[in-house]
Residue frames as a rotation matrix with the C-alpha (Angstrom) as fourth column:
UNK 1
0.576 0.817 0.000 0.00
0.817 -0.576 0.000 0.00
0.000 0.000 -1.000 0.00
UNK 2
0.158 -0.482 0.862 1.02
0.352 -0.788 -0.505 3.59
0.923 0.383 0.046 -0.55
UNK 3
0.594 -0.036 -0.804 2.85
0.788 -0.172 0.590 5.11
-0.160 -0.984 -0.074 2.40
UNK 4
0.191 -0.531 0.826 4.26
0.218 -0.797 -0.563 8.58
0.957 0.288 -0.036 2.87
UNK 5
0.589 -0.072 -0.805 6.20
0.806 0.116 0.580 9.20
0.052 -0.991 0.126 6.08
UNK 6
0.533 -0.345 0.773 7.32
-0.001 -0.913 -0.407 12.72
0.846 0.216 -0.487 6.93
UNK 7
0.520 -0.409 -0.750 10.02
0.847 0.135 0.514 13.67
-0.109 -0.903 0.416 9.41
UNK 8
-0.388 -0.842 0.374 12.29
0.840 -0.490 -0.232 16.57
0.379 0.225 0.898 10.27
UNK 9
0.354 0.584 0.730 9.84
0.175 -0.808 0.562 19.00
0.919 -0.072 -0.388 11.81
UNK 10
-0.145 -0.378 -0.914 10.41
0.969 0.133 -0.208 20.75
0.200 -0.916 0.347 15.11
UNK 11
0.834 0.341 -0.434 10.72
0.475 -0.844 0.250 24.04
-0.281 -0.415 -0.865 16.94
UNK 12
-0.182 -0.900 0.396 12.99
0.975 -0.217 -0.045 26.67
0.127 0.378 0.917 15.40
UNK 13
-0.113 0.075 -0.991 13.61
0.447 -0.886 -0.118 30.35
-0.887 -0.457 0.067 15.99
UNK 14
0.902 0.423 -0.091 12.68
0.148 -0.498 -0.854 32.94
-0.406 0.757 -0.512 13.37
UNK 15
0.501 -0.727 -0.469 15.38
-0.862 -0.465 -0.201 33.11
-0.072 0.505 -0.860 10.73
UNK 16
-0.251 -0.606 0.755 16.35
-0.562 0.726 0.396 29.50
-0.788 -0.325 -0.523 11.31
UNK 17
-0.277 0.056 -0.959 16.28
-0.903 0.327 0.279 26.50
0.330 0.943 -0.040 9.01
UNK 18
-0.002 0.259 0.966 14.77
-0.471 0.852 -0.229 23.04
-0.882 -0.455 0.120 8.92
UNK 19
-0.652 -0.126 -0.748 14.89
-0.735 0.350 0.581 20.20
0.189 0.928 -0.320 6.41
UNK 20
0.193 0.810 0.553 11.84
-0.744 0.488 -0.456 18.01
-0.639 -0.324 0.698 6.01
UNK 21
-0.878 -0.449 -0.163 11.96
-0.462 0.711 0.531 14.48
-0.122 0.541 -0.832 4.68
UNK 22
0.312 0.944 0.104 9.28
-0.846 0.326 -0.423 12.33
-0.433 0.043 0.900 3.07
UNK 23
-0.819 -0.539 0.198 9.96
-0.426 0.801 0.420 8.63
-0.385 0.260 -0.886 2.59
UNK 24
0.120 0.894 -0.432 7.64
-0.974 0.021 -0.228 7.08
-0.194 0.448 0.873 0.03
UNK 25
-0.901 -0.335 0.276 6.73
-0.270 0.931 0.247 3.46
-0.340 0.148 -0.929 -0.66
UNK 26
-0.299 0.821 0.486 4.07
0.305 0.565 -0.766 1.37
-0.904 -0.081 -0.420 -2.32
UNK 27
0.864 0.500 0.058 4.14
0.203 -0.240 -0.949 3.07
-0.461 0.832 -0.309 -5.72
UNK 28
0.224 -0.798 0.559 6.59
0.967 0.112 -0.228 3.90
0.119 0.592 0.797 -8.50
UNK 29
0.342 -0.104 -0.934 8.14
0.540 -0.792 0.286 7.00
-0.769 -0.602 -0.215 -6.97
UNK 30
-0.575 -0.793 -0.204 10.22
0.308 -0.440 0.844 8.00
-0.758 0.422 0.497 -9.97
UNK 31
-0.734 0.346 0.584 7.23
0.609 -0.043 0.792 8.40
0.299 0.937 -0.180 -12.29
UNK 32
0.376 0.920 -0.110 5.23
0.853 -0.297 0.429 10.76
0.362 -0.255 -0.896 -10.09
UNK 33
-0.228 -0.316 0.921 5.41
-0.077 -0.937 -0.340 14.42
0.971 -0.148 0.189 -9.18
UNK 34
-0.169 0.105 -0.980 5.54
0.927 0.356 -0.121 15.02
0.336 -0.928 -0.158 -5.43
UNK 35
0.163 0.372 0.914 4.07
0.058 -0.928 0.367 17.80
0.985 -0.007 -0.173 -3.34
UNK 36
-0.746 -0.202 -0.635 4.50
0.653 -0.033 -0.757 19.45
0.132 -0.979 0.157 0.03
UNK 37
0.153 0.822 0.548 1.42
0.248 -0.569 0.784 21.05
0.957 0.016 -0.291 1.59
UNK 38
-0.906 -0.327 -0.269 0.95
0.321 -0.118 -0.940 22.76
0.275 -0.938 0.212 4.92
UNK 39
0.171 0.974 0.148 -1.97
0.401 -0.206 0.893 23.56
0.900 -0.094 -0.426 7.17
UNK 40
-0.874 -0.390 0.289 -1.89
-0.041 -0.533 -0.845 26.16
0.484 -0.750 0.450 9.90
UNK 41
-0.674 0.649 -0.354 -4.45
0.652 0.296 -0.698 26.21
-0.348 -0.701 -0.623 12.72
UNK 42
0.040 0.838 -0.544 -7.76
0.262 -0.534 -0.804 27.58
-0.964 -0.111 -0.241 11.50
UNK 43
-0.094 -0.145 -0.985 -6.58
-0.814 -0.558 0.160 27.77
-0.573 0.817 -0.065 7.89
UNK 44
0.911 0.409 -0.055 -7.06
-0.346 0.684 -0.642 25.66
-0.225 0.604 0.764 4.79
UNK 45
0.275 -0.816 0.509 -4.38
0.443 0.577 0.686 23.29
-0.853 0.036 0.520 3.60
UNK 46
0.802 -0.043 -0.596 -2.21
-0.460 -0.681 -0.570 25.00
-0.382 0.731 -0.566 1.00
UNK 47
0.788 -0.567 0.241 0.28
0.598 0.609 -0.522 23.81
0.149 0.555 0.818 -1.60
UNK 48
0.646 -0.649 -0.401 3.80
-0.092 -0.588 0.804 24.88
-0.758 -0.482 -0.440 -0.64
UNK 49
-0.217 -0.789 -0.575 5.97
-0.858 -0.128 0.498 23.26
-0.466 0.602 -0.649 -3.30
UNK 50
0.837 0.421 0.350 5.85
-0.164 0.803 -0.573 20.70
-0.522 0.422 0.741 -6.09
UNK 51
-0.265 -0.932 -0.248 8.57
-0.705 0.012 0.709 18.81
-0.657 0.363 -0.660 -7.93
UNK 52
0.468 0.418 -0.779 8.32
-0.870 0.370 -0.325 16.94
0.153 0.830 0.537 -11.22
UNK 53
0.996 0.076 0.051 9.16
-0.085 0.974 0.208 13.26
-0.034 -0.212 0.977 -11.54
UNK 54
0.452 -0.892 0.025 12.77
0.762 0.372 -0.531 13.85
0.464 0.259 0.847 -12.54
UNK 55
0.255 -0.316 -0.914 13.23
0.791 -0.475 0.385 16.97
-0.556 -0.821 0.130 -10.46
UNK 56
-0.626 -0.565 0.538 13.63
0.779 -0.479 0.404 19.24
0.030 0.672 0.740 -13.46
UNK 57
-0.322 0.598 0.734 10.52
0.087 -0.753 0.652 21.29
0.943 0.274 0.190 -12.76
UNK 58
-0.657 0.112 -0.746 9.47
0.754 0.095 -0.650 22.92
-0.002 -0.989 -0.146 -9.52
UNK 59
0.040 0.701 0.712 6.68
0.231 -0.700 0.676 25.16
0.972 0.138 -0.190 -8.26
UNK 60
-0.746 -0.249 -0.618 6.59
0.654 -0.098 -0.750 27.27
0.126 -0.964 0.236 -5.12
UNK 61
0.493 0.855 -0.163 3.87
0.865 -0.461 0.199 29.24
0.095 -0.239 -0.966 -3.40
UNK 62
0.366 -0.329 0.871 4.61
0.172 -0.895 -0.411 32.95
0.915 0.300 -0.271 -3.49
UNK 63
0.868 0.085 0.490 4.88
-0.422 -0.396 0.816 33.01
0.263 -0.914 -0.308 0.29
UNK 64
0.722 -0.609 0.329 7.91
0.086 0.550 0.831 30.68
-0.687 -0.571 0.449 0.29
UNK 65
0.825 -0.409 0.390 9.73
0.455 0.072 -0.887 31.59
0.335 0.910 0.246 -2.95
UNK 66
0.303 -0.825 0.477 13.38
-0.300 -0.558 -0.774 32.27
0.904 0.091 -0.417 -2.38
UNK 67
-0.017 -0.268 0.963 13.31
-0.998 -0.055 -0.034 30.67
0.062 -0.962 -0.267 1.07
UNK 68
0.345 0.237 0.908 12.19
-0.400 0.912 -0.086 27.06
-0.849 -0.334 0.410 0.50
UNK 69
-0.282 -0.444 -0.850 13.67
-0.957 0.187 0.220 24.50
0.062 0.876 -0.478 -1.85
UNK 70
0.634 0.526 0.568 12.13
-0.510 0.835 -0.204 21.16
-0.581 -0.161 0.798 -2.85
UNK 71
-0.267 -0.724 -0.637 14.29
-0.951 0.305 0.052 18.29
0.157 0.619 -0.769 -4.12
UNK 72
0.783 0.542 0.305 14.13
-0.574 0.819 0.019 14.53
-0.239 -0.189 0.952 -4.53
UNK 73
-0.525 -0.851 -0.022 16.29
-0.813 0.494 0.307 11.43
-0.250 0.179 -0.951 -4.68
UNK 74
0.391 0.754 -0.528 14.53
-0.876 0.480 0.037 8.83
0.282 0.448 0.849 -6.81
UNK 75
-0.224 -0.558 -0.799 17.07
-0.230 0.827 -0.513 6.18
0.947 0.069 -0.314 -5.82
UNK 76
-0.979 -0.150 -0.138 15.98
0.105 0.207 -0.973 6.62
0.174 -0.967 -0.187 -2.19
UNK 77
-0.194 0.981 0.024 12.26
0.695 0.120 0.709 7.23
0.692 0.154 -0.705 -2.83
UNK 78
-0.076 0.050 -0.996 12.60
0.902 -0.422 -0.090 10.42
-0.425 -0.905 -0.013 -0.83
UNK 79
0.201 0.149 0.968 11.51
0.563 -0.826 0.010 14.01
0.801 0.543 -0.250 -1.31
UNK 80
-0.410 -0.492 -0.768 12.93
0.907 -0.308 -0.287 16.88
-0.096 -0.815 0.572 0.72
UNK 81
0.636 0.457 0.621 11.86
0.484 -0.864 0.140 20.39
0.601 0.212 -0.771 1.66
UNK 82
-0.427 -0.820 -0.382 14.69
0.888 -0.299 -0.351 22.69
0.173 -0.489 0.855 2.72
UNK 83
0.653 0.715 0.249 13.24
0.599 -0.689 0.408 25.64
0.463 -0.117 -0.878 4.62
UNK 84
-0.484 -0.854 -0.192 15.43
0.848 -0.404 -0.343 28.68
0.215 -0.328 0.920 5.28
UNK 85
-0.943 0.059 0.327 14.76
-0.104 -0.987 -0.125 32.11
0.315 -0.152 0.937 6.77
UNK 86
-0.404 0.837 -0.369 11.75
0.761 0.532 0.371 30.69
0.507 -0.131 -0.852 8.59
UNK 87
-0.713 0.314 0.627 9.06
-0.407 -0.913 -0.005 33.05
0.571 -0.259 0.779 9.80
UNK 88
-0.789 0.469 0.397 6.39
-0.291 0.284 -0.914 32.62
-0.541 -0.836 -0.088 12.48
UNK 89
0.148 0.913 -0.380 3.80
-0.847 -0.082 -0.526 32.48
-0.511 0.399 0.761 9.72
UNK 90
-0.280 -0.292 -0.914 5.45
-0.740 0.673 0.012 29.30
0.612 0.680 -0.405 8.43
UNK 91
-0.804 0.028 0.595 4.20
-0.483 0.553 -0.679 27.52
-0.348 -0.833 -0.431 11.54
UNK 92
0.255 0.861 -0.440 1.98
-0.964 0.261 -0.049 24.64
0.073 0.437 0.897 10.38
UNK 93
0.186 -0.159 0.970 1.72
-0.098 0.979 0.179 20.92
-0.978 -0.128 0.167 9.96
UNK 94
-0.168 -0.364 -0.916 3.55
-0.946 -0.201 0.254 19.99
-0.276 0.909 -0.311 6.77
UNK 95
0.439 0.459 0.773 2.27
-0.182 0.887 -0.424 17.10
-0.880 0.045 0.473 4.65
UNK 96
-0.795 -0.583 -0.169 3.81
-0.367 0.239 0.899 15.10
-0.484 0.776 -0.404 1.85
UNK 97
0.264 0.962 0.067 1.40
-0.341 0.158 -0.927 14.32
-0.902 0.222 0.369 -0.99
UNK 98
-0.911 -0.410 -0.051 1.19
-0.172 0.265 0.949 12.38
-0.375 0.873 -0.312 -4.21
UNK 99
0.239 0.950 -0.201 -1.63
-0.670 0.011 -0.742 12.24
-0.703 0.312 0.639 -6.76
UNK 100
-0.588 -0.500 0.636 -1.36
0.019 0.778 0.628 8.95
-0.809 0.381 -0.448 -8.61
UNK 101
-0.933 0.173 -0.315 -2.61
-0.339 -0.138 0.931 8.22
0.118 0.975 0.187 -12.12
UNK 102
-0.576 0.768 -0.280 -5.63
0.743 0.634 0.212 6.55
0.340 -0.086 -0.936 -10.56
UNK 103
-0.229 0.422 0.877 -6.63
-0.048 -0.905 0.423 10.07
0.972 0.055 0.228 -9.50
UNK 104
0.754 0.379 -0.537 -6.34
0.486 0.227 0.844 9.19
0.442 -0.897 -0.013 -5.85
UNK 105
0.289 -0.601 0.745 -4.57
-0.549 -0.741 -0.386 11.54
0.784 -0.298 -0.544 -3.44
UNK 106
0.499 -0.207 -0.842 -2.31
0.677 0.699 0.230 10.08
0.541 -0.685 0.489 -0.79
UNK 107
0.516 -0.246 0.820 -1.11
-0.473 -0.880 0.033 11.93
0.714 -0.405 -0.571 2.27
UNK 108
-0.481 -0.676 -0.559 1.40
0.310 0.465 -0.829 11.39
0.820 -0.572 -0.014 5.01
UNK 109
0.208 0.551 -0.808 0.59
0.943 0.108 0.316 11.87
0.261 -0.828 -0.497 8.68
UNK 110
0.726 0.039 0.687 2.26
0.077 -0.997 -0.025 15.28
0.683 0.071 -0.727 8.72
UNK 111
-0.096 -0.774 -0.626 5.13
0.959 0.097 -0.268 16.81
0.268 -0.626 0.733 10.67
UNK 112
0.825 0.489 -0.283 4.76
0.560 -0.771 0.303 19.87
-0.070 -0.409 -0.910 12.90
UNK 113
-0.323 -0.862 0.391 6.90
0.794 -0.472 -0.385 22.92
0.516 0.186 0.836 12.21
UNK 114
0.761 0.511 -0.400 6.80
0.649 -0.616 0.447 25.67
-0.019 -0.600 -0.800 14.83
UNK 115
-0.228 -0.796 0.561 8.67
0.677 -0.544 -0.496 28.93
0.700 0.267 0.662 14.30
UNK 116
0.837 0.518 0.176 8.85
0.185 -0.570 0.800 30.90
0.515 -0.638 -0.573 17.53
UNK 117
-0.213 -0.908 0.360 11.30
-0.199 -0.321 -0.926 32.72
0.956 -0.269 -0.112 19.72
């Protein structure tokens, strides 16, 4: 079965950095684009970043452009989200996501990122 397992979240001060990891299994990782979403308390889940199957194409939400970087290692079935210059408004639960050709969305359990002094 499809599994997405996030890790790397935590508490960080404003201006700090974190690197999130998503380990994928149960599907052909290298033939699917991968996404990172986040959901802050009281807000809707929003797309943060997307990476194409070979990593040659990326998309970022305007709010994170220039600060976040998404990457992947197909040999390790892993997608990363490097987050720099973190702000309190980046505080959220971050989710790894894949939409397979069957048109079914799969989500990880999420990892909490808290930016606070």
